[in-house]
C-alpha positions in Angstrom: -47.9 95.3 59.2 -44.6 94.4 57.8 -43.2 97.7 55.5 -42.9 97.3 52.0 -39.0 96.8 51.3 -38.1 99.8 49.3 -34.4 99.4 48.2 -32.0 101.7 46.1 -30.0 99.4 44.4 -27.9 100.0 41.5 -25.4 97.1 41.9 -23.2 99.2 38.7 -20.2 97.2 38.0 -18.0 99.4 36.0 -14.7 98.3 34.1 -11.8 100.2 33.5 -11.1 99.7 29.9 -8.2 101.7 29.6 -7.2 102.0 25.9 -10.1 100.2 24.9 -12.7 101.6 22.5 -16.6 101.0 22.6 -19.8 102.6 21.1 -20.1 105.2 23.7 -18.1 108.0 24.3 -14.4 109.1 25.4 -11.7 106.3 26.1 -7.7 106.7 25.8 -5.1 105.1 27.5 -1.7 106.1 29.0 -3.1 108.2 32.0 -2.2 108.0 35.5 -5.3 107.0 37.9 -5.7 109.9 40.6 -9.4 109.7 41.0 -10.7 108.4 44.2 -13.1 105.4 44.4 -16.8 106.4 45.3 -20.0 104.3 46.4 -22.6 104.3 44.0 -25.1 102.5 45.7 -26.2 100.6 48.9 -28.7 97.7 49.7 -30.4 98.5 51.3 -30.7 101.9 50.5 -30.3 104.5 53.2 -33.3 105.2 55.7 -34.7 101.7 53.8 -37.4 100.3 56.7 -38.9 96.9 57.0 -35.7 95.0 56.2 -35.9 91.3 56.5 -33.6 90.0 59.8 -31.6 87.1 57.7 -30.2 89.0 55.2 -26.8 90.6 54.2 -26.1 94.0 53.1 -24.0 95.6 50.4 -22.5 98.2 48.5 -21.2 99.0 45.0 -18.3 100.8 44.1 -17.2 102.9 40.9 -14.2 101.2 40.4 -12.5 97.9 41.2 -10.8 98.3 44.6 -7.8 96.3 46.3 -9.2 93.4 48.4 -6.8 93.6 50.9 -8.4 97.0 51.8 -12.1 95.3 52.0 -12.1 94.3 55.9 -14.4 94.4 58.7 -12.2 97.1 59.9 -13.1 99.4 56.9 -17.0 98.0 56.2 -18.7 98.2 59.7 -22.3 97.6 61.2 -23.3 99.1 64.2 -26.5 99.3 66.6 -25.7 102.6 68.6 -22.3 102.1 69.7 -22.1 98.4 69.6 -20.4 96.8 66.9 -22.1 93.9 64.8 -20.1 91.1 64.4 -19.5 89.5 61.1 -17.8 88.4 57.9 -17.0 90.8 54.8 -16.6 89.5 51.0 -15.7 91.3 47.8 -16.5 90.5 44.4 -15.8 92.4 41.2 -16.7 96.0 42.4 -19.1 95.0 45.1 -18.2 94.2 49.0 -21.2 92.3 51.0 -21.3 92.2 55.0 -23.3 89.5 56.4 -23.7 89.6 60.1 -23.0 86.5 62.1 -26.4 85.9 63.1 -29.9 87.4 62.1 -30.4 91.2 62.7 -32.4 91.8 65.7 -36.0 92.8 64.8 -37.2 96.3 65.0 -33.6 97.8 65.0 -31.8 100.4 63.4 -28.3 100.1 62.1 -25.8 102.2 60.8 -23.5 100.8 58.2 -19.8 102.6 57.2 -17.4 102.3 54.4 -14.1 104.2 56.1 -11.6 105.8 54.1 -9.3 103.4 54.5 -11.0 101.6 51.3 -8.5 102.3 48.3 -8.6 100.9 44.4 -6.1 99.3 42.7 -3.6 102.6 42.6 -3.8 103.4 45.6 -6.5 106.1 45.9 -8.7 106.0 49.0 -12.3 106.8 49.2 -12.9 110.4 50.0 -14.9 110.4 53.0 -16.5 108.1 54.9 -19.9 106.8 53.2 -22.2 106.0 55.9 -26.1 105.2 55.8 -28.9 103.5 58.6 -31.8 101.2 58.2 -34.3 99.8 60.1 -35.3 96.0 60.4 -39.0 94.3 60.4 -41.0 93.8 63.6 -41.3 90.3 64.5 -45.0 90.8 63.7 -44.4 90.5 60.2 -46.8 88.5 58.3 -45.4 84.9 57.9 -44.7 83.4 54.3 -44.7 87.2 52.9 -43.1 87.8 49.6 -40.2 90.2 50.1 -39.5 92.3 47.0 -37.2 95.0 46.4 -37.0 98.2 44.2 -34.2 99.3 42.3 -33.4 102.9 40.7 -30.6 102.5 38.2 -28.5 105.9 37.9 -29.5 107.4 34.5 -26.4 108.4 32.4 -26.0 111.6 29.6 -23.7 109.4 27.2 -24.3 109.1 23.4 -25.5 105.9 22.2 -24.5 104.7 19.2 -27.4 102.2 19.2 -28.5 100.0 16.4 -30.6 101.3 13.3 -30.3 104.6 14.4 -27.9 107.8 14.3 -25.8 109.3 11.4 -25.4 106.6 8.5 -22.4 105.7 6.5 -23.0 106.5 3.2 -21.5 103.8 1.0 -18.3 103.4 3.3 -17.6 106.8 2.3 -19.4 107.9 -0.7 -16.8 107.2 -3.1 -15.0 110.4 -2.5 -11.6 109.1 -3.3 -11.3 111.4 0.4 -9.9 109.9 3.5 -12.5 108.7 5.8 -13.9 111.1 8.3 -12.0 110.5 11.7 -14.5 109.8 14.9 -14.0 113.8 15.8 -15.3 114.7 12.4 -18.4 112.5 11.7 -20.3 110.4 14.5 -20.2 106.8 14.7 -22.5 104.7 12.7 -24.3 101.7 12.7 -26.1 102.1 9.4 -24.6 101.5 6.4 -26.6 103.2 3.7 -26.7 102.0 0.1 -27.8 102.8 -3.3 -27.5 100.6 -6.2 -28.6 100.4 -9.8 -30.7 97.7 -11.6 -27.9 97.0 -13.7 -25.5 96.3 -11.0 -27.8 94.0 -9.9 -28.9 92.4 -12.5 -26.6 92.7 -15.5 -28.2 89.7 -17.0 -31.6 88.7 -17.4 -32.3 86.3 -14.4 -28.6 86.8 -13.2 -28.9 88.4 -9.6 -25.8 90.0 -8.0 -26.4 88.8 -4.8 -22.5 88.4 -4.2 -22.3 92.2 -4.4 -24.6 92.8 -1.6 -23.4 90.0 0.7 -20.4 91.7 0.4 -21.6 94.8 1.5 -23.1 93.1 4.4 -20.2 91.1 5.8 -18.1 94.7 5.5 -20.8 96.4 7.2 -21.0 93.8 10.0 -17.3 93.9 10.7 -18.0 97.5 11.5 -21.0 97.1 13.8 -23.2 98.1 11.0 -26.3 96.7 9.6 -27.6 97.6 5.9 -30.1 99.7 4.3 -30.1 99.9 0.5 -32.2 101.7 -2.1 -32.4 99.7 -5.8 -32.6 102.9 -8.7 -33.9 102.2 -12.1 -32.5 105.8 -13.3 -29.0 106.5 -12.5 -26.4 106.5 -15.1 -28.3 104.0 -17.2 -29.5 102.1 -14.4 -31.7 99.9 -16.1 -30.2 97.5 -18.1 -29.8 97.5 -21.8 -31.1 94.1 -21.7 -34.6 95.2 -20.4 -34.4 98.3 -22.5 -33.9 95.8 -25.7 -37.1 94.1 -25.1 -39.2 97.0 -26.7 -39.0 99.3 -23.2 -38.8 103.2 -24.7 -36.6 105.5 -22.9 -35.4 109.1 -23.1 -31.7 109.8 -22.7 -31.1 112.6 -20.3 -27.5 113.2 -19.6 -25.8 110.1 -18.3 -29.1 109.2 -17.5 -31.9 106.7 -19.2 -35.1 107.6 -18.2 -37.3 104.4 -19.2 -41.1 104.5 -19.4 -41.9 102.7 -15.8 -45.3 101.8 -17.4 -44.2 99.2 -20.1 -45.5 96.0 -19.3 -42.0 94.7 -20.0 -40.9 97.1 -17.7 -43.2 96.4 -14.9 -42.9 92.5 -15.0 -38.9 92.7 -14.9 -39.1 95.0 -11.9 -41.2 93.2 -10.0 -38.9 90.1 -10.6 -36.3 92.0 -9.4 -37.8 93.1 -6.2 -39.4 89.6 -5.6 -35.8 87.9 -5.8 -34.1 90.9 -3.4 -37.3 90.0 -1.3 -36.6 86.1 -1.3 -32.8 86.8 -0.6 -32.6 89.3 2.3 -36.1 89.8 3.8 -36.4 89.3 7.7 -32.5 89.0 7.6 -31.4 90.4 10.8 -28.7 92.2 8.7 -30.9 94.6 6.8 -32.0 97.8 9.0 -34.4 98.9 6.3 -35.2 98.9 2.4 -36.2 102.0 0.6 -39.5 101.8 -1.8 -37.4 104.0 -4.3 -36.9 101.8 -8.0 -38.9 104.8 -9.4 -37.8 107.8 -11.1 -34.4 109.7 -10.9 -32.2 108.4 -8.2 -35.4 106.3 -7.1 -36.7 109.2 -5.7 -40.1 108.9 -7.4 -39.3 112.5 -9.5 -38.0 113.7 -12.8 -35.6 116.1 -11.4 -32.7 114.3 -13.7 -34.6 115.7 -16.8 -33.7 118.8 -18.6 -36.3 121.2 -20.0 -36.0 119.1 -23.3 -36.9 116.1 -21.9 -39.3 116.9 -18.7 -42.5 116.3 -20.9 -41.5 112.7 -22.1 -39.7 111.5 -18.5 -43.0 112.8 -16.9 -45.1 110.6 -19.3 -42.9 107.7 -18.3 -43.3 108.3 -14.7 -45.9 105.3 -13.6 -49.4 106.1 -13.6 -51.3 106.0 -10.2 -52.6 102.5 -10.4 -49.0 101.5 -11.3 -47.6 103.4 -8.4 -49.6 101.2 -6.0 -48.9 98.0 -7.8 -44.6 98.9 -7.3 -45.4 100.0 -3.6 -47.3 96.7 -3.0 -44.6 94.7 -4.0 -42.2 95.5 -1.3 -44.8 94.9 1.2 -45.5 91.7 -0.8 -41.7 90.9 -1.0 -40.2 92.5 2.1 -43.4 91.7 4.6 -41.1 92.4 8.0 -38.6 94.5 7.0 -38.6 98.0 7.8 -39.8 99.8 4.6 -38.9 103.7 3.7 -41.3 105.2 1.2 -39.8 108.2 -0.6 -41.4 111.6 -0.4 -42.5 112.0 -3.7 -44.2 108.6 -4.1 -47.3 107.4 -2.7 -46.4 108.3 0.7 -50.0 108.4 2.3 -50.5 105.2 0.7 -47.4 103.6 2.1 -47.5 105.0 5.3 -51.3 103.7 5.6 -49.5 100.0 5.3 -46.8 100.3 7.9 -44.0 102.1 6.0 -41.9 105.1 7.3 -41.0 108.1 4.9 -37.9 109.6 4.0 -36.6 113.0 2.1 -33.5 113.5 0.2 -32.8 117.5 0.9 -32.9 117.6 4.6 -31.9 121.2 6.1 -32.5 122.8 2.4 -33.5 126.1 3.6 -32.4 127.8 0.4 -29.8 126.0 -1.5 -31.6 126.4 -4.6 -34.2 129.4 -4.4 -34.4 132.6 -1.8 -38.4 131.9 -1.8 -38.8 128.2 -1.8 -37.4 125.5 0.1 -37.5 121.6 1.1 -37.7 122.0 4.5 -40.7 124.5 4.8 -42.4 123.6 1.0 -41.9 120.4 0.8 -41.5 118.4 4.2 -43.4 120.6 6.1 -46.7 120.2 4.3 -45.8 116.3 4.6 -45.8 115.8 7.9 -49.3 118.0 8.2 -50.8 114.9 6.4 -52.0 112.8 9.7 -51.6 109.4 8.1 -47.8 110.6 7.3 -47.1 112.8 10.1 -47.9 109.5 12.6 -46.1 107.4 10.3 -42.9 107.3 12.6 -44.8 105.1 14.8 -44.7 101.9 12.7 -42.4 102.8 10.2 -38.5 105.1 10.4 -38.2 108.1 9.3 -35.1 108.7 7.5 -33.6 111.8 6.1 -30.5 112.8 3.4 -29.0 115.9 3.9 -29.1 118.4 1.1 -25.9 119.1 -0.1 -23.4 118.5 2.9 -23.5 120.3 6.3 -20.4 121.9 5.5 -23.0 123.5 2.9 -25.1 124.7 5.4 -22.6 126.1 7.7 -21.0 128.3 4.6 -24.8 129.6 4.2 -25.4 130.6 7.5 -28.1 128.3 8.0 -29.7 128.1 11.6 -28.3 124.7 12.7 -30.4 124.5 15.8 -33.6 125.0 13.5 -32.8 122.1 11.3 -31.7 119.8 13.9 -34.9 120.9 16.0 -37.1 120.1 12.8 -35.3 116.5 12.6 -36.8 115.5 16.2 -40.3 117.4 15.5 -40.4 114.9 12.6 -39.2 111.7 14.7 -36.0 111.0 12.7 -34.2 108.0 13.3 -31.6 107.6 10.8 -29.5 111.0 9.2 -27.5 110.4 6.1 -25.1 112.9 6.3 -23.2 111.6 3.5 -20.3 110.9 5.3 -18.6 114.1 5.2 -17.2 116.2 8.1 -19.3 118.1 10.5 -18.5 121.3 10.7 -16.3 121.6 14.1 -18.6 124.3 15.7 -21.2 122.7 14.9 -20.1 119.5 16.6 -21.4 120.2 20.2 -25.1 120.7 18.9 -24.9 117.7 17.0 -24.0 115.5 19.9 -26.7 116.9 21.6 -28.8 115.9 18.7 -28.0 112.5 19.1 -28.7 112.1 22.4 -32.5 112.5 21.1 -32.5 111.2 17.9 -34.3 107.5 17.3 -34.7 105.9 20.9 -33.0 106.0 24.0 -34.5 103.6 27.2 -34.0 104.3 30.7 -35.2 102.1 33.0 -36.4 104.0 36.0 -37.4 101.5 38.3 -37.3 97.9 38.9 -39.4 95.8 41.6 -38.6 92.0 41.8 -39.3 89.3 44.4 -36.1 88.7 46.5 -36.5 85.1 47.2 -37.8 82.1 45.6 -37.2 78.3 45.3 -35.8 76.1 42.3 -39.1 75.4 40.3 -40.7 78.4 41.7 -41.5 82.0 40.1 -39.8 85.2 39.8 -41.9 88.3 39.4 -40.7 91.6 38.1 -42.3 94.9 37.5 -40.3 97.7 35.4 -40.7 101.2 34.8 -39.2 102.2 31.4 -38.8 105.6 29.6 -38.2 106.3 25.9 -36.4 109.5 26.0 -36.1 109.3 22.3 -38.4 110.8 19.7 -39.1 107.0 18.0 -39.4 103.4 18.8 -37.3 100.4 17.5 -38.5 99.0 14.1 -37.2 95.3 14.7 -38.7 92.7 17.3 -35.6 93.1 19.9 -36.8 91.3 22.9 -36.5 92.4 26.7 -34.6 89.8 28.5 -33.9 89.0 32.1 -31.2 86.6 33.9 -29.8 85.2 36.7 -25.8 85.1 37.2 -24.1 83.8 39.7 -20.7 85.6 41.4 -18.7 83.1 39.6 -20.1 85.0 36.6 -22.3 81.5 35.2 -25.7 82.2 33.6 -28.1 79.9 35.4 -31.6 81.0 33.8 -32.5 83.5 31.0 -36.0 84.7 30.0 -37.4 87.0 27.2 -40.0 89.7 28.2 -43.4 89.1 26.4 -43.2 92.9 26.0 -43.3 94.2 22.9 -40.5 97.0 22.7 -41.7 98.3 18.8 -44.6 99.8 20.8 -42.8 101.7 23.0 -43.3 105.2 22.1 -41.9 108.5 23.4 -42.6 108.3 27.3 -42.9 105.6 30.2 -44.1 101.8 29.6 -44.5 99.2 32.2 -43.9 96.0 32.3 -45.2 93.1 34.6 -44.2 89.3 34.5 -43.9 86.6 36.5 -41.0 83.9 35.3 -40.3 80.4 36.2 -37.2 79.3 38.0 -35.6 76.1 36.5 -35.8 73.4 38.9 -32.2 72.6 38.7 -31.1 76.4 39.7 -28.6 75.7 43.0 -29.5 77.7 46.0 -27.6 80.9 46.2 -28.1 84.9 45.4 -27.8 85.6 42.3 -27.7 88.9 40.0 -30.9 89.7 38.3 -29.6 91.5 34.7 -31.7 93.1 32.0 -30.7 93.5 28.4 -32.3 94.2 25.0 -31.3 91.2 22.6 -30.9 90.8 19.0 -33.7 89.4 17.1 -32.5 85.8 17.5 -31.6 86.4 21.2 -28.1 85.4 20.6 -26.7 88.4 22.3 -27.4 91.8 23.8 -26.7 94.4 21.3 -28.6 97.6 22.6 -26.9 100.3 25.3 -29.2 101.8 27.8 -29.3 105.1 29.4 -28.0 104.0 32.6 -24.8 102.9 34.1 -23.5 99.7 35.1 -23.0 98.1 31.3 -21.0 95.0 31.6 -18.7 94.2 28.5 -21.4 91.7 27.3 -23.8 94.4 27.3 -26.1 93.2 30.2 -27.0 95.5 33.2 -27.2 94.1 36.5 -29.7 96.0 38.4 -30.8 93.5 41.3 -30.6 90.3 43.4 -32.8 87.0 43.8 -31.5 84.6 46.6 -32.6 81.1 45.7 -33.6 79.0 48.5 -33.3 75.3 48.8 
């Protein structure tokens, strides 16, 4: 019986981008290269058995090498003490040895990469790299489809992926201070803005889409998507033209608190939500939308009202019926956009319909009182509600820091406890108000960022290694989400075949729904059709997670080998005539 083909093939192409930045960690330029190259993987893997007799073998290095040093002298294969004749081809960071004829059946071979191999800076391999494999027996069943299993190398880098991490708060929160450096505040992929109703509809029916469009473009230029909230109580944010139609209100400092139950207010409130839903719902540039156009700062409360106005403000908050009515508008007009309900609103109702939730005083362990705080007295009971506590499975959990993190540091708050609570509550985005992280806490924050949101590791991929044009390719993969949340957009998993000349000859979208990939493992198995026109050759099998329109890869995986186009080479497929 033919032994199953088990190969550990990582096919990692590492590009040295000296001086070029990315969304990963590190980077820099101007440093001399003194590091020796290393072998990252070999095909077949060390100890592999049942190898087909008509295949080549290959090794992938940690960096590009001097092609002149990759020869049949530095890449050798022997059976016993007898050298196997063949040819060596080097491309990218991979060297391939092809024997002059087929390998012998039921034979053990030893392959060696010698220290004569050097990188472009002249650094030699530190030690010979030696591995062994055994070919299949002549009694192997004819027609059996060979497979290969690859196990990519996991990496521990922070992944600054879309829709997660620290928020870019209004491009600096309008503080007038210099923006924090990446050393002071982690890179961001979500721009978070709050606008007043008056800004968005300065006159009846005249919607200021240009304001939002401008921010979307600015965010896009920074590699960010937009999340936003509309406010009806902030610096007189309900337009005067609405109030002049007979909507009662109370002045509270610089704010004006309108009667949220007034039929005119409700009518124009719905028109506003509808207009912006019609414009921005389902746009890939929108990460999520707060259900937050009620109460002080859009937080569904009366915290901006003083003692003398509190009773009137409370009377102007929407009734339970109107709270549900307003919430339903968002689901109606933003049907596929991730929605986030403010804690204090009808959180359980919104979560039951698929929304996530957020709190705007995260980290408060004594900002206002020694006997009461948001973390223990508000958020902990909130997540004890099973509907809200499980909301993260369908909608994102977002938090905004209470004060800024420096305030926590100055008050001696327990940063380990605070960050762990964020993970326990399945947080995806933290709005730290674009204010510097205390330097002493940055290592802890970096460790937190490696768990926040989603983090996908491709543990194993098995594929058929041979196919014909017009035939099929079977791919089975095992993934692990090591984060605390799924993704909340329908980004597809995809595969492609890519030639040695870097030409893509076939691409497929997986049928897997990544939005259902909760923390833990997920298996995918599918068979895809090879286009009839694919030329006979050996191709690299790449994987990636694409944008919603499938035009580009945009999610970093926690494995090595990322190409500049954010696809990951993981295996090989030979297309025969």
